[in-house]
DOTI-807296 format. One line per field, with one value per atom (N, C-alpha, C): residue number from 1; residue in one letter; atom name; x, y, z. Coordinates in pm, whole numbers, plus 32768, in hexadecimal, padded with zeros to 4 digits. Each point is the difference from the previous one (the first is absolute). Layout:
BEGIN
num = c(NUM  ...) $
residuo = c(A  ...) $
atomo = c(CA  ...) $
x = c(X  ...) $
y = c(Y  ...) $
z = c(Z  ...) $
//
This chain:
BEGIN
num = c(1  1  1  2  2  2  3  3  3  4  4  4  5  5  5  6  6  6  7  7  7  8  8  8  9  9  9  10  10  10  11  11  11  12  12  12  13  13  13  14  14  14  15  15  15  16  16  16  17  17  17  18  18  18  19  19  19  20  20  20  21  21  21  22  22  22  23  23  23  24  24  24  25  25  25  26  26  26  27  27  27  28  28  28  29  29  29  30  30  30  31  31  31  32  32  32  33  33  33  34  34  34  35  35  35  36  36  36  37  37  37  38  38  38  39  39  39  40  40  40  41  41  41  42  42  42  43  43  43  44  44  44  45  45  45  46  46  46  47  47  47  48  48  48  49  49  49  50  50  50  51  51  51  52  52  52  53  53  53  54  54  54  55  55  55  56  56  56  57  57  57  58  58  58  59  59  59  60  60  60  61  61  61  62  62  62  63  63  63  64  64  64  65  65  65) $
residuo = c(X  X  X  X  X  X  X  X  X  X  X  X  X  X  X  X  X  X  X  X  X  X  X  X  X  X  X  X  X  X  X  X  X  X  X  X  X  X  X  X  X  X  X  X  X  X  X  X  X  X  X  X  X  X  X  X  X  X  X  X  X  X  X  X  X  X  X  X  X  X  X  X  X  X  X  X  X  X  X  X  X  X  X  X  X  X  X  X  X  X  X  X  X  X  X  X  X  X  X  X  X  X  X  X  X  X  X  X  X  X  X  X  X  X  X  X  X  X  X  X  X  X  X  X  X  X  X  X  X  X  X  X  X  X  X  X  X  X  X  X  X  X  X  X  X  X  X  X  X  X  X  X  X  X  X  X  X  X  X  X  X  X  X  X  X  X  X  X  X  X  X  X  X  X  X  X  X  X  X  X  X  X  X  X  X  X  X  X  X  X  X  X  X  X  X) $
atomo = c(N  CA  C  N  CA  C  N  CA  C  N  CA  C  N  CA  C  N  CA  C  N  CA  C  N  CA  C  N  CA  C  N  CA  C  N  CA  C  N  CA  C  N  CA  C  N  CA  C  N  CA  C  N  CA  C  N  CA  C  N  CA  C  N  CA  C  N  CA  C  N  CA  C  N  CA  C  N  CA  C  N  CA  C  N  CA  C  N  CA  C  N  CA  C  N  CA  C  N  CA  C  N  CA  C  N  CA  C  N  CA  C  N  CA  C  N  CA  C  N  CA  C  N  CA  C  N  CA  C  N  CA  C  N  CA  C  N  CA  C  N  CA  C  N  CA  C  N  CA  C  N  CA  C  N  CA  C  N  CA  C  N  CA  C  N  CA  C  N  CA  C  N  CA  C  N  CA  C  N  CA  C  N  CA  C  N  CA  C  N  CA  C  N  CA  C  N  CA  C  N  CA  C  N  CA  C  N  CA  C  N  CA  C  N  CA  C  N  CA  C  N  CA  C  N  CA  C) $
x = c(8053  7FA8  804C  8084  8044  8047  8027  804B  7F80  7F83  7FAB  7FEC  800E  7FF8  807D  8076  8081  7FFC  7FA4  8005  7F94  7F9E  7F95  8045  805E  8036  8054  804B  806F  7FAF  7F99  7FB2  7FE1  7FBC  7FBA  8078  805C  8091  8014  7FCC  801A  8071  8039  8048  7FC0  8054  7FBF  7FEF  7FB1  7FF8  808A  8035  8087  8053  8003  8074  7FAC  7F8D  7FA3  8024  800D  801C  8091  8050  808D  802B  7FBA  8023  7FBF  7F90  7FCA  8013  802D  8006  7F98  7F95  7F84  8000  7FB4  8012  7FA1  8024  7FB1  7F85  7FCC  7F5E  7FC5  8043  7FCC  7FDA  807D  7FE6  7F95  7FFB  7FA2  7F64  7FE4  7F89  7FF0  8061  7FDD  7FCC  8071  7FA6  7F7D  7FCC  7F7D  7F91  8036  7FAA  7FED  7F93  7FDB  8095  8014  8065  7FD1  8080  7FD3  7FE5  7FB6  7FC9  801E  801F  802C  8076  8024  8074  7FF1  7F6B  7FD5  8006  8054  8026  7F9D  8004  7FAD  7F7D  7FA1  7F7A  7FFD  8054  7FF3  800B  8053  7FF7  7F82  7FD4  7F8D  7F7D  7FF1  7FAF  7FF9  8071  8014  8025  8003  801D  805F  8075  808D  8050  803C  8033  7FAF  8030  7FC8  7F94  7F97  7F87  8044  7FCB  8007  7FDD  8033  7FDD  7FB9  802D  7FB0  7F86  7FF7  7F89  7F77  7FFF  7F76  7FF5  805B  800C  7FE8  7FFF  8002  7F72  7FA6  7F70  801D) $
y = c(7F97  8067  808F  7FDF  8094  801C  7F8D  8019  8034  7FEF  8045  809B  8015  808B  8052  7FAE  802B  8031  7FA1  801E  8065  7FFA  8097  806D  8001  80A3  8020  7F90  8025  802E  7FC2  8021  807B  8029  8073  8075  7FD6  8076  7FFD  7FB7  8025  7FB1  7F83  7FA4  7FBD  7FB6  7FB8  7F67  7FBA  7F85  7FB2  7FFE  7FBB  802A  809C  801B  7FB9  8012  7FD9  7F53  7FCD  7F58  8007  8037  7FF4  8018  8071  803D  7FAC  7FC9  7F99  7F6F  7FD9  7F68  7FAB  8055  7FC0  7FF8  7F9F  7FF3  807E  8028  8055  8008  7F69  7FE8  802E  7FD3  7FFE  80B1  8058  8078  803F  7FD9  802C  7FEC  7F6F  7FC9  805E  803E  802C  80A4  801E  80A1  7FF1  7F99  8001  7FCF  7FCF  7FEE  8070  7FEF  8078  7FF0  807D  8019  7FA9  7FC2  7FCF  805B  7FF4  805E  7FD4  7F79  7FC6  7F7F  7FF1  7F9B  7F84  7FBD  7FB3  7F81  7FC0  7F85  7F96  7FE9  7F8B  8011  8069  8024  7FD6  8036  8003  7F85  7F8B  7F79  7FCE  800C  7FC7  803E  807E  8034  7FA4  801C  7FAF  7F5F  7FD1  7F6D  7FCB  803D  7FDE  7F99  7FB0  7FA5  7F75  7FA8  7F74  7FFC  7F98  800D  7F9E  802E  7FB7  7F64  7FA8  7F7B  7FD0  802B  8005  8042  8054  8059  7FB4  7F9A  7F9D  7FA3  7FE0  7FAC  8057  807B  803B  7FF7  7FF4  7FEE  7F65) $
z = c(8006  7FF5  7FEC  805D  8005  7F71  7FC0  7F6F  7FB2  800D  7FB1  8010  807D  8033  7FCB  7FF6  7FE7  7F45  7FC9  7F5F  8013  8022  800F  8025  8052  801B  7F90  7FBE  7FBC  7F69  7FE5  7F92  8011  8070  8032  7FE3  8026  7FF9  7F70  7F8C  7F83  7FDB  8039  7FAB  7F9C  7FA9  7F77  8050  7FB4  8035  8015  7F87  8015  8066  7FFA  8080  8096  800A  807F  800C  7F96  8001  8028  7FCA  8026  807D  8037  8095  8056  7FEF  8074  7FF1  7FA2  7FC7  7FEA  7FED  7FDF  7F5F  7FB3  7F74  7FB9  7F7D  7FC5  7FFA  7FC9  7FF2  808C  806D  8082  8006  7FFE  800C  7FA4  7F8C  7F99  8048  802E  803C  807B  8053  806E  7FDF  7FA2  7FD2  7FDC  7FCC  7FCA  8091  805D  8072  8053  805B  807B  8055  8024  806C  8064  8057  8085  807D  8037  807D  8078  8030  8091  7FD9  8074  7FF3  8050  800E  8075  7F9D  8011  7FB2  8045  8066  804F  7FB0  8026  7FD9  7F66  7FAF  7F65  7FEC  8034  7FE5  801D  8077  802E  7F9B  7FFA  7FA5  7F52  7FC5  7F7E  8016  806D  8011  7FC1  801E  7FB8  805E  7FC4  8045  7FEE  8039  802B  805E  7FDA  8073  806D  8074  806D  801A  7FFB  801C  806A  805A  8092  8010  7FCC  802B  7FDC  7F9A  7FF9  8081  804A  807C  8082  8010  807E  8022  7FC7  806E  8036) $
//
C-alpha cells in the first residue's frame, strides 16, 4: 500500500511514468495502472484485506461451532 502512495505522490509531482517506475522499483505497467485508479485514502491493510476477502480462506472457521 505504501508503494502505491509513493507512486501517486511522484505522479502528482509531475514525474513521467517511466521515471516513477525507475525510482520506485515498480513495473511500468503497474505505474500506468495506478495512474488510472482512484488515489488511496487510507492505509488500513487488515481492514482492506478483510473487506476484499484477500488471502486464503480459514479452514478452521467451518469447525468453530
